[in-house]
VMD Tcl script that draws the C-alpha trace (Angstrom):
set ca {
  {11.01 6.72 27.35}
  {12.25 3.64 25.17}
  {12.02 3.88 21.47}
  {9.63 1.77 19.64}
  {11.26 -0.85 17.22}
  {8.68 0.19 14.53}
  {8.75 4.19 15.50}
  {8.23 6.62 12.84}
  {11.81 8.33 13.66}
  {13.47 5.14 13.27}
  {12.31 4.44 9.67}
  {12.49 8.12 8.30}
  {15.85 9.08 9.81}
  {17.97 8.28 6.83}
  {15.91 10.67 4.47}
  {17.83 13.52 3.03}
  {16.43 17.00 3.97}
  {15.96 18.78 0.57}
  {16.30 22.14 1.82}
  {19.19 24.57 1.97}
  {21.45 24.06 5.09}
  {21.23 27.11 7.43}
  {17.64 27.91 6.42}
  {15.89 25.24 8.32}
  {13.85 26.46 11.26}
  {12.16 23.03 11.73}
  {13.70 19.52 11.80}
  {12.76 17.30 8.90}
  {11.87 14.59 11.33}
  {9.63 16.59 13.35}
  {7.70 17.81 10.28}
  {7.31 14.07 9.07}
  {6.08 12.85 12.44}
  {3.72 15.59 12.65}
  {2.38 14.89 9.08}
  {1.85 11.47 10.02}
  {0.29 11.78 13.26}
  {-1.94 14.58 11.89}
  {-3.34 12.15 8.87}
  {-4.00 9.52 11.43}
  {-5.99 12.01 13.58}
  {-8.30 12.99 10.48}
  {-6.32 15.69 8.62}
  {-6.54 15.78 5.06}
  {-4.55 18.78 3.83}
  {-1.54 20.88 4.99}
  {-3.86 23.63 6.66}
  {-5.61 20.85 8.81}
  {-2.09 19.34 9.67}
  {-0.70 22.65 10.90}
  {-3.91 23.14 12.97}
  {-3.39 19.62 14.62}
  {0.24 20.74 15.28}
  {-0.72 23.86 16.85}
  {-3.27 22.12 19.12}
  {-1.24 19.34 20.08}
  {1.87 21.14 20.41}
  {2.45 20.55 24.32}
  {1.85 16.67 23.64}
  {4.17 16.64 20.76}
  {7.03 18.34 22.65}
  {7.25 14.95 24.71}
  {8.51 13.32 21.58}
  {9.73 16.10 19.41}
  {12.55 18.71 19.65}
  {10.41 21.50 18.06}
  {13.20 24.16 18.32}
  {11.26 26.84 16.71}
  {7.79 25.83 17.33}
  {5.49 23.88 15.25}
  {5.67 24.59 11.24}
  {3.25 26.59 9.29}
  {1.07 24.97 6.75}
  {3.31 26.54 3.94}
  {6.38 24.88 5.49}
  {4.49 21.46 5.36}
  {3.49 22.18 1.70}
  {7.01 23.38 0.72}
  {8.87 20.64 2.36}
  {6.81 17.79 1.17}
  {6.87 19.09 -2.30}
  {10.79 19.03 -2.30}
  {11.16 15.62 -0.76}
  {12.12 12.99 -3.34}
  {9.00 10.72 -3.65}
  {11.31 7.69 -4.39}
  {13.46 8.39 -1.26}
  {10.32 8.94 0.72}
  {9.03 5.66 -0.62}
  {12.18 3.87 0.43}
  {11.53 4.87 3.88}
  {8.17 3.82 3.85}
  {9.08 0.36 2.53}
  {11.43 -0.09 5.38}
  {8.73 0.32 7.92}
  {6.58 -1.90 5.99}
  {9.12 -4.44 5.59}
  {9.53 -4.62 9.39}
  {5.81 -5.24 9.50}
  {6.07 -7.82 6.64}
  {8.63 -9.80 8.74}
  {6.49 -9.62 11.83}
  {3.42 -10.68 10.12}
  {4.21 -12.61 6.77}
  {2.66 -12.18 3.63}
  {0.68 -14.70 1.50}
  {-0.84 -12.44 -1.26}
  {0.11 -9.27 -2.95}
  {-2.68 -7.38 -4.88}
  {-1.63 -4.72 -7.35}
  {-3.98 -2.08 -8.76}
  {-4.30 1.69 -9.97}
  {-6.02 4.45 -8.55}
  {-6.37 8.13 -9.81}
  {-6.20 11.19 -7.61}
  {-9.00 12.98 -9.22}
  {-8.48 16.31 -7.28}
  {-5.03 16.61 -8.12}
  {-5.75 17.52 -11.74}
  {-6.46 21.41 -10.96}
  {-5.06 24.12 -12.82}
  {-4.87 22.24 -16.08}
  {-2.67 19.65 -14.93}
  {-3.11 15.89 -15.65}
  {-4.37 14.10 -12.77}
  {-1.98 11.77 -10.71}
  {-2.52 7.98 -11.13}
  {-0.77 5.85 -8.58}
  {-0.34 2.06 -8.74}
  {-0.32 0.38 -5.27}
  {0.43 -2.99 -3.83}
  {-1.71 -4.31 -0.88}
  {-1.02 -7.15 1.36}
  {-4.57 -8.44 1.45}
  {-4.58 -10.57 4.59}
  {-2.43 -8.21 6.56}
  {-4.18 -4.90 5.28}
  {-0.61 -3.38 4.74}
  {0.12 -0.90 1.93}
  {3.54 -1.95 0.67}
  {4.30 0.69 -1.84}
  {3.07 2.80 -4.76}
  {4.49 4.35 -7.90}
  {3.22 7.08 -9.94}
  {2.25 6.62 -13.51}
  {4.26 8.88 -15.63}
  {2.20 11.43 -17.69}
  {1.21 9.98 -21.26}
  {2.12 6.48 -20.13}
  {-0.14 3.83 -18.16}
  {0.14 0.98 -15.71}
  {1.86 -1.42 -17.89}
  {5.02 0.60 -17.37}
  {4.44 1.52 -13.72}
  {3.90 -2.22 -12.33}
  {7.50 -3.40 -13.26}
  {8.85 -0.15 -11.24}
  {6.68 -1.09 -8.50}
  {7.69 -4.71 -8.49}
  {11.46 -3.58 -8.21}
  {10.55 -1.94 -5.07}
  {8.71 -4.68 -3.47}
  {9.82 -8.10 -1.81}
  {7.48 -10.61 -3.43}
  {9.67 -13.65 -2.38}
  {7.11 -16.49 -1.74}
  {4.02 -14.37 -2.26}
  {1.37 -14.85 -4.57}
  {0.96 -11.57 -6.65}
  {-2.61 -10.90 -8.23}
  {-3.02 -8.34 -10.94}
  {-6.20 -7.64 -13.25}
  {-6.14 -7.85 -17.10}
  {-4.10 -4.66 -17.59}
  {-1.07 -6.30 -15.83}
  {-1.43 -9.57 -17.87}
  {1.93 -8.85 -19.83}
  {4.94 -11.12 -20.46}
  {7.40 -8.78 -19.02}
  {5.31 -8.27 -15.56}
  {5.02 -12.03 -15.29}
  {8.73 -12.54 -15.88}
  {9.52 -9.81 -13.38}
  {7.62 -11.46 -10.79}
  {9.09 -15.02 -11.20}
  {12.63 -13.25 -11.40}
  {11.85 -11.69 -7.95}
  {10.82 -15.00 -6.36}
  {7.09 -14.65 -6.38}
  {4.09 -16.14 -8.07}
  {1.43 -14.55 -9.95}
  {-2.25 -15.00 -10.94}
  {-3.13 -12.82 -13.93}
  {-6.73 -12.05 -15.20}
  {-6.78 -12.88 -18.97}
  {-9.07 -10.67 -21.22}
  {-9.23 -9.26 -24.68}
  {-6.13 -7.31 -24.45}
  {-4.15 -10.80 -24.84}
  {-6.41 -12.12 -27.44}
  {-4.00 -15.13 -28.67}
  {-3.67 -16.28 -25.09}
  {-7.38 -15.97 -24.38}
  {-8.29 -18.08 -27.35}
  {-5.71 -20.73 -26.52}
  {-7.04 -21.09 -22.91}
  {-10.73 -21.22 -24.17}
  {-9.85 -23.91 -26.60}
  {-7.86 -26.02 -24.17}
  {-10.83 -25.83 -21.68}
  {-13.12 -26.66 -24.41}
  {-11.21 -29.79 -25.58}
  {-10.76 -30.92 -21.94}
  {-14.49 -30.48 -21.25}
  {-15.55 -32.42 -24.38}
  {-13.13 -35.42 -23.30}
  {-14.51 -34.94 -19.71}
  {-11.02 -33.95 -18.51}
  {-9.58 -37.60 -19.26}
  {-5.78 -37.49 -19.02}
  {-5.99 -34.00 -17.80}
  {-4.52 -32.74 -14.54}
  {-7.56 -30.69 -13.43}
  {-9.10 -29.40 -10.32}
  {-12.47 -27.83 -9.33}
  {-13.85 -25.75 -6.53}
  {-17.39 -23.88 -6.06}
  {-18.68 -21.28 -3.63}
  {-22.31 -20.40 -3.06}
  {-23.61 -17.09 -1.38}
  {-26.84 -15.66 -0.77}
  {-27.53 -12.04 0.73}
  {-28.93 -8.76 -0.23}
  {-31.74 -10.69 -2.33}
  {-29.17 -12.39 -4.46}
  {-27.82 -15.76 -4.94}
  {-24.26 -16.29 -6.12}
  {-22.39 -19.37 -7.60}
  {-18.73 -19.41 -8.33}
  {-17.19 -22.32 -10.02}
  {-13.39 -22.27 -10.28}
  {-11.52 -24.90 -12.35}
  {-7.89 -24.99 -13.07}
  {-5.75 -27.19 -15.50}
  {-2.27 -27.85 -14.56}
  {0.62 -27.91 -17.17}
  {-1.58 -27.07 -19.87}
  {-0.50 -27.32 -23.61}
  {-0.58 -23.92 -25.11}
  {1.12 -22.63 -28.17}
  {2.61 -19.81 -26.22}
  {3.36 -21.58 -22.71}
  {7.15 -20.83 -23.15}
  {6.64 -17.24 -23.77}
  {5.03 -16.48 -20.23}
  {7.58 -17.25 -17.41}
  {6.55 -19.83 -15.07}
  {3.25 -20.41 -16.53}
  {1.90 -23.72 -15.17}
  {-2.00 -23.15 -14.58}
  {-4.81 -21.85 -16.53}
  {-8.09 -21.31 -14.91}
  {-11.76 -20.52 -15.50}
  {-14.22 -18.71 -13.26}
  {-17.95 -19.26 -13.95}
  {-20.09 -16.72 -12.17}
  {-23.83 -17.10 -11.95}
  {-25.96 -14.68 -10.18}
  {-29.88 -14.97 -9.65}
  {-31.62 -11.79 -8.39}
  {-35.52 -11.32 -8.60}
  {-35.75 -14.33 -10.62}
  {-33.41 -13.27 -13.24}
  {-30.09 -15.26 -13.61}
  {-27.00 -13.92 -15.45}
  {-23.60 -15.46 -16.01}
  {-20.14 -14.63 -16.73}
  {-16.89 -16.62 -17.47}
  {-13.48 -15.05 -16.71}
  {-10.04 -16.57 -17.45}
  {-6.62 -16.42 -15.70}
  {-3.04 -17.81 -15.62}
  {-0.91 -18.78 -12.85}
  {2.75 -19.82 -12.02}
  {1.80 -21.65 -8.76}
  {0.71 -25.51 -9.24}
  {-2.01 -25.44 -6.58}
  {-5.62 -26.16 -6.26}
  {-8.83 -24.33 -7.60}
  {-9.54 -23.38 -4.25}
  {-6.25 -21.35 -3.50}
  {-6.83 -19.55 -6.82}
  {-10.52 -18.85 -6.12}
  {-9.51 -17.37 -2.94}
  {-6.81 -15.32 -4.39}
  {-9.14 -13.98 -7.19}
  {-11.73 -12.94 -4.71}
  {-9.14 -11.70 -2.19}
  {-7.57 -9.42 -5.09}
  {-10.58 -7.05 -4.88}
  {-9.66 -6.31 -1.27}
  {-7.52 -3.77 -2.65}
  {-10.42 -2.02 -4.02}
  {-12.62 -2.48 -0.81}
  {-10.15 -1.87 1.99}
  {-7.60 0.54 0.43}
  {-9.14 2.37 -2.46}
  {-12.71 2.62 -0.90}
  {-11.11 3.80 2.32}
  {-8.96 6.36 0.89}
  {-11.94 8.03 -0.95}
  {-14.61 7.76 1.68}
  {-12.55 7.93 4.86}
  {-9.69 10.17 3.82}
  {-11.70 11.93 1.05}
  {-8.57 11.29 -1.31}
  {-10.57 12.07 -4.53}
  {-11.51 15.41 -3.18}
  {-7.89 16.43 -2.07}
  {-6.70 19.38 -3.94}
  {-3.30 19.09 -3.52}
  {-1.87 19.41 -6.94}
  {2.04 20.04 -6.68}
  {3.24 16.65 -8.00}
  {5.79 15.56 -5.29}
  {3.42 16.93 -2.62}
  {0.49 15.15 -3.77}
  {2.39 12.03 -4.18}
  {4.07 12.13 -0.83}
  {0.95 12.80 1.01}
  {-0.99 10.06 -0.81}
  {1.78 7.58 0.62}
  {1.16 9.18 4.09}
  {-2.52 8.44 3.64}
  {-1.62 4.84 2.78}
  {0.78 4.54 5.63}
  {-1.89 6.03 8.17}
  {-4.57 3.66 6.95}
  {-2.25 0.56 7.23}
  {-1.35 1.49 11.00}
  {-5.09 2.11 11.74}
  {-5.89 -1.18 10.26}
  {-3.29 -3.08 12.54}
  {-4.96 -1.79 15.54}
  {-7.39 -4.37 17.15}
  {-10.00 -2.07 18.00}
  {-13.49 -3.01 16.40}
  {-14.38 0.77 15.72}
  {-14.32 1.85 12.11}
  {-11.56 3.69 10.51}
  {-13.46 6.79 10.74}
  {-13.92 6.25 14.30}
  {-10.26 5.22 14.88}
  {-9.13 8.63 13.47}
  {-11.67 10.49 15.56}
  {-10.38 8.44 18.68}
  {-6.78 9.33 17.94}
  {-7.64 13.05 17.46}
  {-9.43 13.06 21.05}
  {-7.26 10.81 22.90}
  {-3.50 11.22 22.63}
  {-2.90 7.72 24.34}
  {-4.68 6.17 21.41}
  {-2.69 8.03 18.72}
  {0.82 6.96 20.46}
  {-0.61 3.46 20.43}
  {-1.41 3.73 16.61}
  {1.77 5.71 15.39}
  {4.21 3.29 17.54}
  {2.11 0.25 16.31}
  {3.40 -2.01 19.13}
  {1.30 -0.04 21.89}
  {4.64 0.62 23.88}
  {4.75 4.28 25.44}
  {7.93 5.13 23.47}
  {9.21 7.67 21.19}
  {7.41 8.37 17.93}
}
mol new
graphics top color blue
foreach p $ca { graphics top sphere $p radius 0.5 }
foreach p [lrange $ca 0 end-1] q [lrange $ca 1 end] { graphics top cylinder $p $q radius 0.2 }
display resetview
């Protein structure tokens, strides 16, 4: 059987085995392949992964060596808790980079999520900051927020791991920081950052700039406008995006690449009652209001297609794996599995795809190799 160019073994073969030499009954590569395949098939913890391995032992032997049979759940838990998350992340990034090159990336959304079930035994819950390719449905990486810290310190570390060259990186107000903007530009990307009260001087300057431009009917101001209207679920929504290019702000030079300020007016009518909200943002790419409007809407795909799926389909919030490295590494496996499932062209839901893979080894192989070739996983 020929090896798939995007096979699991290919991208994890450089991972260092953390166990003592001479005391390894099971191959590290076998353990990782079984875990990824098990999570694709609906397994959410080490006991379920071990059950999958026992049940699919004969099928797994077609692709793995399994010199001493399949590992126990204790072995899976112990090994994944010993694996360095940074090294595991590097292998994951290698695989996602291969997909990136095949598909191309246009927008990367960055946002954080807490693994609530990881806080058992008096431990602080694990909070992860993830990067999600909004158009490609690919998880590009994750970084754990250090205890007694926050996303502001984790986002630059995540950016160091990513290839953002040519991509538009979107982050909510928490990530609206000068150092983060500078890091994105330094690495060849562009940004769109939501501005709220955590940047009061910047917010006030943007509001004043728009007020002056509106009063002057945008005379001598490079300005663009785009509007969307949507109806559904008994609600009518209108979003109006406006951008000013090359704005004159007191702090423009303090923000790397800042070339656009923007405003989104969101009006919603339901049951005869209308509410409205105005949000502001900054960007480094000189482009249209339509592009920025699409980027702001697409940013929330990280919530709807990544975080929601992890909680609803993968039961991530209920997962009780609490050992720090084990919880972080298993979270990365879930993101990898979700990315692979989303690349499959079947119209089934993610939950149905997981069940399909569990029942049909041929479909599992199609997901695991990603290109559909009958090759080694």
